[in-house]
Residue, then its C-alpha position, 0 to 999 in steps of 0.5 A: x166252742x173254740x175252733x181256732x188255736x193261738x200260736x205266738x211262735x208262728x206270728x212273725x212268720x205267718x202274719x208280719x208281712x200282712x200286718x205290715x202291709x196293712x199298716x203301711x197303707x194306712x200310716x205311710x211311714x215305714x218305721x212307725x208301721x214296724x213299730x205298730x206291728x211290733x206293739x200289736x204282737x206284744x199286745x197280742x202276747x199280753x192278752x192271749x188269755x182273752x183269745x176265745x178261738x171264735x175268730x182265726x188268729x189273724x183276724x184277732x191280731x188284725x183287730x188288735x192292729x186296728x186299735x193300734x192304728x187308731x191309737x197312733x192317730x189319736x196321739x197324733x191328733x191329740x189336739x182334737x181331744x176325743x174327736x173322731x179320727x177317720x182313717x182313709x181306707x182308699x179302695x179297701x172296701x172290707x173295712x168300710x165300717x171301721x169308723x164306728x169301732x174307733x169310738x168303742x173302747x179297746x176290748x183288750x184294755x177294759x176299765x169300768x169307765x170303758x164298760x160303761x162307755x161301751x154300753x152307752x154307745x151300744x144303746x145309742x147305736x141301737x136307737x139311731x139304727x131304729x130311726x133309719x129307714x128299714x133298708x138303710x138300717x139293714x144294709x148298715x147292720x149287715x156291712x158295718x156291724x156284721x161285717x158281711x161282704x158286699x156280694x153277700x149283701x147285694x145277693x141277699x137284698x137283691x141290690x146292685x153294688x152301687x146301690x149298696x154304696x149309696x144306701x150305706x153312705x146315707x145310713x152312715x151319714x144319718x148314723x153319725x149325725x144321730x150319734x153326735x146328737x145322742x151320744x156326745 
């Protein structure tokens, strides 16, 4: 049951500053950041029919923006082919898990090949997740897949924040290694 509505007439007023700041912290090029935000709004307009209202309008736009940033890095690093592009998020801990979604096809521009690739990736992730120690798997899933806040995870699992980051680092390293062997 949708709880959020979409109003493109308000996007620039409500979200342009936030999206620009988000982008400039990752791109470090003002003109390119402006272009990417514009592309995000355009993509949002084109895919409005896909907005289900399950997330806020801002969250939905940010997910589109992340794709645009990833596309930007893919284009600038095209010599690397389909190699994973890692974005440095500095101290922005809420996005620690974004490296994983860089390997998933854009949900707003799906082709049959993308759908197959997403299914294969989902299966590979599940298999790799099952190979992790239980605590690592739980932390990885909560932080990277379910996008839980650090504090919530720490409270739920009764661990410290520093312990969480050690566990998540180990889990991500193991997942990356496993995915390289089982998905590429």
